[in-house]
Wavefront OBJ file of the C-alpha trace (Angstrom):
o trace
v -222.426 165.146 -29.219
v -219.002 163.495 -28.954
v -217.019 162.634 -32.078
v -214.333 159.947 -32.374
v -212.269 159.075 -35.449
v -210.357 155.787 -35.442
v -207.828 156.094 -38.261
v -206.239 152.697 -38.945
v -203.375 153.692 -41.217
v -202.945 151.664 -44.423
v -205.569 149.082 -43.389
v -207.157 148.770 -46.849
v -205.593 146.336 -49.316
v -206.109 144.265 -52.462
v -207.384 140.706 -52.750
v -204.851 138.157 -51.478
v -204.632 134.761 -53.232
v -203.557 133.063 -49.989
v -206.794 134.324 -48.409
v -208.949 132.875 -51.203
v -209.316 136.268 -52.841
v -210.176 138.154 -49.664
v -208.443 141.269 -48.407
v -206.839 141.232 -44.931
v -209.741 143.375 -43.689
v -212.279 140.890 -45.063
v -210.385 137.926 -43.624
v -209.616 139.329 -40.171
v -211.891 138.558 -37.232
v -213.509 141.896 -36.350
v -216.558 141.160 -34.148
v -216.627 144.627 -32.587
v -216.443 146.467 -35.891
v -219.192 144.119 -37.090
v -221.432 145.315 -34.229
v -221.073 148.921 -35.375
v -221.307 148.087 -39.076
v -224.776 146.599 -38.747
v -226.108 150.063 -37.851
v -223.686 152.351 -39.679
v -223.345 154.353 -42.854
v -220.709 152.594 -44.971
v -219.078 153.675 -48.211
v -215.890 154.558 -50.037
v -213.999 157.841 -49.903
v -211.278 159.161 -52.206
v -208.725 160.661 -49.825
v -205.963 161.230 -52.403
v -206.804 163.938 -54.966
v -205.663 163.447 -58.539
v -202.181 164.812 -59.052
v -200.917 164.256 -55.487
v -198.870 161.317 -54.231
v -200.649 158.816 -51.969
v -198.937 159.675 -48.708
v -200.212 159.729 -45.147
v -199.645 163.480 -45.133
v -202.075 164.145 -47.996
v -204.563 161.504 -46.850
v -204.755 162.534 -43.193
v -205.056 166.167 -44.230
v -208.113 165.206 -46.269
v -209.636 163.028 -43.564
v -209.239 165.889 -41.081
v -211.322 168.081 -43.370
v -208.691 170.132 -45.216
v -208.475 170.147 -49.000
v -204.923 168.942 -49.796
v -204.969 170.843 -53.084
v -205.281 174.062 -51.073
v -203.289 173.346 -47.905
v -200.626 170.718 -48.597
v -197.071 172.092 -48.303
v -195.135 168.870 -47.730
v -194.819 166.147 -45.114
v -191.787 167.153 -43.090
v -193.038 170.607 -42.011
v -195.863 168.853 -40.146
v -193.315 166.659 -38.381
v -191.297 169.780 -37.522
v -194.352 171.233 -35.791
v -194.741 168.049 -33.724
v -191.076 168.185 -32.688
v -191.327 171.865 -31.745
v -188.847 172.884 -34.443
v -189.439 176.438 -35.649
v -189.297 176.940 -39.415
v -188.632 180.217 -41.168
v -190.482 180.855 -44.412
v -187.257 180.199 -46.329
v -186.404 176.940 -44.518
v -186.871 173.568 -46.175
v -187.776 170.640 -43.909
v -186.932 167.086 -44.950
v -187.746 163.689 -43.493
v -184.525 161.920 -42.579
v -185.004 158.149 -42.305
v -182.417 155.910 -40.721
v -182.227 153.006 -43.185
v -180.344 149.786 -43.790
v -178.565 149.561 -47.144
v -176.799 146.483 -48.490
v -173.015 146.201 -48.478
v -171.970 146.940 -52.077
v -169.000 149.311 -52.303
v -170.673 151.847 -54.565
v -173.576 153.711 -52.968
v -175.492 153.599 -56.261
v -175.291 149.795 -56.319
v -176.678 149.271 -52.829
v -180.192 147.925 -52.177
v -182.781 149.320 -49.776
v -182.792 146.389 -47.369
v -184.882 148.050 -44.659
v -186.494 151.502 -44.761
v -186.829 151.438 -40.923
v -183.449 149.970 -39.897
v -185.231 147.121 -38.158
v -187.707 149.512 -36.498
v -184.777 150.870 -34.517
v -185.701 152.107 -31.049
v -186.124 155.801 -30.301
v -183.360 155.640 -27.686
v -180.862 154.110 -30.128
v -181.775 156.412 -32.991
v -181.560 159.463 -30.742
v -177.905 158.680 -30.092
v -177.242 158.311 -33.814
v -178.986 161.556 -34.733
v -177.087 163.406 -31.984
v -173.784 162.256 -33.467
v -174.904 163.125 -36.996
v -175.777 166.611 -35.784
v -172.414 166.901 -34.057
v -170.445 165.904 -37.153
v -172.631 167.017 -40.070
v -174.714 169.822 -38.606
v -173.732 173.354 -39.590
v -175.221 176.772 -40.403
v -177.143 175.244 -43.308
v -178.254 171.861 -41.948
v -179.582 170.795 -38.558
v -180.610 167.265 -37.509
v -183.520 166.751 -35.105
v -184.386 163.427 -33.464
v -187.904 162.055 -33.841
v -189.330 158.603 -33.118
v -187.769 155.278 -34.113
v -186.413 155.610 -37.669
v -188.284 158.855 -38.458
v -186.248 162.042 -38.058
v -186.011 165.578 -39.393
v -183.450 167.750 -41.118
v -183.918 171.487 -41.589
v -182.099 173.076 -44.519
v -181.778 176.808 -43.891
v -182.674 178.708 -47.058
v -182.937 175.340 -48.808
v -184.164 175.121 -52.373
v -186.796 172.578 -53.403
v -187.048 173.734 -57.021
v -186.750 170.673 -59.282
v -185.742 168.576 -56.261
v -186.883 164.971 -56.643
v -186.730 162.653 -53.631
v -188.129 159.135 -53.244
v -189.676 157.658 -50.061
v -187.512 154.716 -48.979
v -190.548 152.510 -48.291
v -191.372 152.792 -52.010
v -188.143 151.052 -53.022
v -187.781 148.139 -50.598
v -185.304 145.549 -51.948
v -184.501 147.712 -54.996
v -181.113 149.061 -56.081
v -181.104 152.710 -54.977
v -179.088 154.203 -57.848
v -181.972 155.608 -59.880
v -183.753 156.887 -56.752
v -180.974 159.059 -55.324
v -181.712 162.795 -54.876
v -182.189 164.512 -58.207
v -182.525 168.137 -59.267
v -180.379 171.226 -59.056
v -179.404 170.789 -55.389
v -179.840 167.040 -55.119
v -176.076 166.556 -55.056
v -175.860 168.501 -51.780
v -178.227 166.069 -50.097
v -176.506 163.056 -51.631
v -173.187 164.236 -50.206
v -174.725 164.245 -46.708
v -176.096 160.744 -47.256
v -172.658 159.510 -48.302
v -170.974 161.168 -45.319
v -173.533 159.651 -42.947
v -172.279 156.167 -43.815
v -168.816 156.918 -42.480
v -170.312 158.058 -39.171
v -172.824 155.249 -38.816
v -171.044 152.127 -40.066
v -168.918 151.556 -36.953
v -171.067 153.415 -34.456
v -171.410 151.584 -31.106
v -175.201 151.528 -31.517
v -174.904 149.690 -34.821
v -172.197 147.337 -33.591
v -174.477 146.335 -30.732
v -177.428 145.868 -33.091
v -175.443 143.645 -35.450
v -174.208 141.527 -32.527
v -177.877 140.891 -31.704
v -178.695 140.042 -35.322
v -180.567 143.317 -35.905
v -180.343 145.525 -38.972
v -177.909 148.420 -38.548
v -178.929 151.995 -39.332
v -176.062 152.470 -41.773
v -177.272 155.472 -43.790
v -179.687 158.382 -43.754
v -182.240 158.881 -46.524
v -183.957 162.172 -47.363
v -187.520 162.608 -48.635
v -190.837 164.359 -47.864
v -189.540 167.906 -48.330
v -191.739 170.952 -47.687
v -192.182 174.380 -46.129
v -194.035 175.789 -43.131
v -197.781 175.081 -43.322
v -200.724 177.277 -42.361
v -204.118 175.727 -41.583
v -207.357 177.291 -40.357
v -208.225 176.032 -36.887
v -210.392 172.955 -36.506
v -212.495 174.797 -33.916
v -212.986 177.695 -36.328
v -214.169 175.251 -39.000
v -216.392 173.036 -36.876
v -216.888 174.737 -33.518
v -215.378 171.774 -31.640
v -212.557 171.453 -29.131
v -210.454 168.423 -29.915
v -207.427 166.224 -29.282
v -205.160 164.078 -31.433
v -203.920 160.734 -30.071
v -201.036 159.307 -32.088
v -197.438 158.123 -31.980
v -196.105 159.563 -35.245
v -194.890 163.124 -35.629
v -196.638 163.612 -38.963
v -200.172 163.222 -37.602
v -199.371 164.901 -34.293
v -197.974 167.894 -36.184
v -201.039 168.028 -38.415
v -203.245 168.001 -35.327
v -201.240 170.761 -33.682
v -201.461 172.873 -36.849
v -205.241 172.411 -36.721
v -205.357 173.475 -33.072
v -205.958 170.005 -31.609
v -204.385 169.081 -28.274
v -201.705 166.396 -28.728
v -201.922 163.397 -26.384
v -198.981 161.038 -26.008
v -199.492 157.467 -24.798
v -196.830 155.400 -23.054
v -195.870 152.416 -25.161
v -197.325 153.856 -28.370
v -194.562 153.256 -30.876
v -195.699 154.028 -34.413
v -194.615 150.462 -35.262
v -196.506 147.212 -35.864
v -196.486 146.441 -32.146
v -197.902 149.329 -30.159
v -200.091 150.117 -27.170
v -203.476 149.728 -28.863
v -205.419 149.606 -25.608
v -203.577 152.614 -24.203
v -204.503 154.708 -27.218
v -208.142 153.695 -26.947
v -208.185 154.490 -23.217
v -206.596 157.889 -23.820
v -209.039 158.776 -26.606
v -212.145 157.870 -24.614
v -210.801 159.656 -21.547
v -210.286 162.823 -23.594
v -213.959 162.725 -24.573
v -215.056 161.995 -21.006
v -212.952 164.890 -19.687
v -214.726 167.376 -21.920
v -213.242 167.322 -25.398
v -215.790 167.276 -28.214
v -213.647 165.538 -30.820
v -210.740 163.065 -30.835
v -208.668 161.984 -33.823
v -206.953 158.684 -32.973
v -204.298 157.443 -35.382
v -202.908 153.884 -35.379
v -199.873 153.201 -37.572
v -199.636 149.423 -37.146
v -201.396 148.098 -40.314
v -199.410 150.513 -42.495
v -196.084 149.290 -41.146
v -197.135 145.682 -41.750
v -198.092 146.594 -45.319
v -194.725 148.226 -45.978
v -193.004 145.133 -44.665
v -195.116 142.862 -46.886
v -196.090 140.849 -43.797
v -199.547 139.327 -44.268
v -199.695 137.714 -40.832
v -198.766 140.975 -39.099
v -201.301 142.983 -41.069
v -204.155 140.644 -40.152
v -202.955 140.706 -36.536
v -202.836 144.520 -36.530
v -206.399 144.790 -37.842
v -207.617 142.298 -35.265
v -205.855 144.226 -32.500
v -207.573 147.437 -33.599
v -210.876 145.610 -33.392
v -210.201 143.909 -30.057
v -208.293 146.545 -28.105
v -209.640 149.768 -29.608
v -213.125 149.206 -30.992
v -213.785 146.593 -28.301
v -213.217 149.143 -25.531
v -215.423 151.642 -27.353
v -218.266 149.117 -27.668
v -217.909 148.232 -23.991
v -218.199 151.895 -22.945
v -220.797 153.169 -25.411
v -223.309 153.534 -22.588
v -220.985 156.034 -20.892
v -221.887 158.551 -23.619
v -225.318 160.090 -24.099
v -224.414 160.939 -27.689
v -221.411 159.733 -29.658
v -220.614 159.455 -33.343
v -217.696 157.290 -34.527
v -215.907 157.047 -37.861
v -213.535 154.193 -38.709
v -211.360 154.284 -41.819
v -207.809 154.031 -43.149
v -206.153 157.071 -44.680
v -205.036 155.157 -47.794
v -204.415 151.519 -48.759
v -200.979 150.018 -48.174
v -201.288 146.849 -50.267
v -199.013 143.976 -49.351
v -198.399 143.210 -53.006
v -196.682 146.558 -53.646
v -195.477 147.343 -50.093
v -196.273 151.028 -50.462
v -199.295 153.334 -50.591
v -201.876 153.424 -53.354
v -204.407 156.085 -54.353
v -207.440 153.765 -54.332
v -210.549 154.854 -52.410
v -210.808 153.520 -48.860
v -213.800 152.136 -46.934
v -215.319 154.261 -44.175
v -217.874 153.541 -41.475
v -219.891 156.203 -39.627
v -221.777 155.000 -36.535
v -224.119 157.238 -34.544
v -225.226 155.681 -31.262
v -228.640 157.397 -31.293
v -229.285 157.285 -35.036
v -228.763 153.756 -36.400
v -228.524 153.492 -40.164
v -229.755 150.613 -42.312
v -228.200 151.354 -45.695
v -228.219 147.775 -46.956
v -224.480 147.287 -46.549
v -224.080 146.187 -42.943
v -220.478 144.953 -43.278
v -217.205 146.825 -43.199
v -214.581 145.902 -45.789
v -213.458 147.110 -49.212
v -215.956 145.136 -51.315
v -218.931 145.784 -49.027
v -218.146 149.502 -48.882
v -218.241 149.647 -52.694
v -221.983 148.911 -52.425
v -222.503 152.047 -50.327
v -222.108 155.746 -51.057
v -219.009 157.198 -52.697
v -217.424 160.454 -51.503
v -215.277 161.787 -54.335
v -213.671 164.688 -52.458
v -212.198 163.186 -49.317
v -211.967 166.432 -47.377
v -215.771 166.767 -47.478
v -216.262 163.560 -45.466
v -215.535 165.426 -42.232
v -218.477 167.753 -42.930
v -220.730 164.732 -43.355
v -219.347 163.194 -40.160
v -219.764 166.308 -38.011
v -223.038 167.581 -39.391
v -224.710 164.208 -39.860
l 1 2 3 4 5 6 7 8 9 10 11 12 13 14 15 16 17 18 19 20 21 22 23 24 25 26 27 28 29 30 31 32 33 34 35 36 37 38 39 40 41 42 43 44 45 46 47 48 49 50 51 52 53 54 55 56 57 58 59 60 61 62 63 64 65 66 67 68 69 70 71 72 73 74 75 76 77 78 79 80 81 82 83 84 85 86 87 88 89 90 91 92 93 94 95 96 97 98 99 100 101 102 103 104 105 106 107 108 109 110 111 112 113 114 115 116 117 118 119 120 121 122 123 124 125 126 127 128 129 130 131 132 133 134 135 136 137 138 139 140 141 142 143 144 145 146 147 148 149 150 151 152 153 154 155 156 157 158 159 160 161 162 163 164 165 166 167 168 169 170 171 172 173 174 175 176 177 178 179 180 181 182 183 184 185 186 187 188 189 190 191 192 193 194 195 196 197 198 199 200 201 202 203 204 205 206 207 208 209 210 211 212 213 214 215 216 217 218 219 220 221 222 223 224 225 226 227 228 229 230 231 232 233 234 235 236 237 238 239 240 241 242 243 244 245 246 247 248 249 250 251 252 253 254 255 256 257 258 259 260 261 262 263 264 265 266 267 268 269 270 271 272 273 274 275 276 277 278 279 280 281 282 283 284 285 286 287 288 289 290 291 292 293 294 295 296 297 298 299 300 301 302 303 304 305 306 307 308 309 310 311 312 313 314 315 316 317 318 319 320 321 322 323 324 325 326 327 328 329 330 331 332 333 334 335 336 337 338 339 340 341 342 343 344 345 346 347 348 349 350 351 352 353 354 355 356 357 358 359 360 361 362 363 364 365 366 367 368 369 370 371 372 373 374 375 376 377 378 379 380 381 382 383 384 385 386 387 388 389 390 391 392 393 394 395 396 397 398 399 400 401 402
């Protein structure tokens, strides 16, 4: 048996008045998903346990079969693993976004104009992070370049006790004053954020971006703190060799921690526009070359949700259907046995432009064991008519064992 998970990040949403009360997933044209849905098990799964924030870290951990209440140690340590950054037990890892803040003189009065600095390119951001490391890096803090706007800082012997940090995508267009680092050592991080402005404001990369009408990366923003994780191997849990196909360090790092082989795809960006077809090709090729299991993650719908862009979110969902699920449907006959699960990790509703803890719809299709559960359609409302999985991390057991 071959197993494929298609994780369409943030795809679930709320009803949209402009769509006559439909969600983007209901409204989007998804003929290939519809083919699978007619013979699939469909339901809702609660991927975010009570008491934890609705992040992709917690949600993907659950979808991959690990109880977040037992194994979650923070987002950034998973990204450190993906980047090959070694963490000591006493080190604190932090996500370091490159963001665009408005131009008010006081930092506290500025607004979060763009949590992604215009989806800055990896090449541009790498130059910025290198200069931040050169001027701000020291025995306590080191800056490590990631992808696009997503980067990492390691705080040697850092303290996370009482530290309170806010994801920048949670405060789009808000004044940042009340969301600045809080807690005993929050002032240390705030000082770095303030210093970053002096380095970034006249940087050649940002001058060039502004000349082209693009948002400058004029500050760093810390969040997602955590310490080195330890997960039991996916093969030990399920007896399967597997790969992870993704473009974001968070999910790649989670896969590596679980013992999955990371697969990078040219043109896969972690942004709204990405190489959908390339990811699908890579995932199916991994299965054809002998892997038992592939976890394919697609960030595009989540980014559209954070940007509040209805048109882009519908487009992203339709691209997943056309370029990813379409290729799978076309090549189903290449597999004697294959089981597929399609789901988001969490909703990223356009109305709030951040994640929510609501249950998400899932679809499990088994080529040789069609299911007629009376649902037959894949979207949020249809899935509510199917089964409900209260503990998200148990869904993987159902998927693998049937």
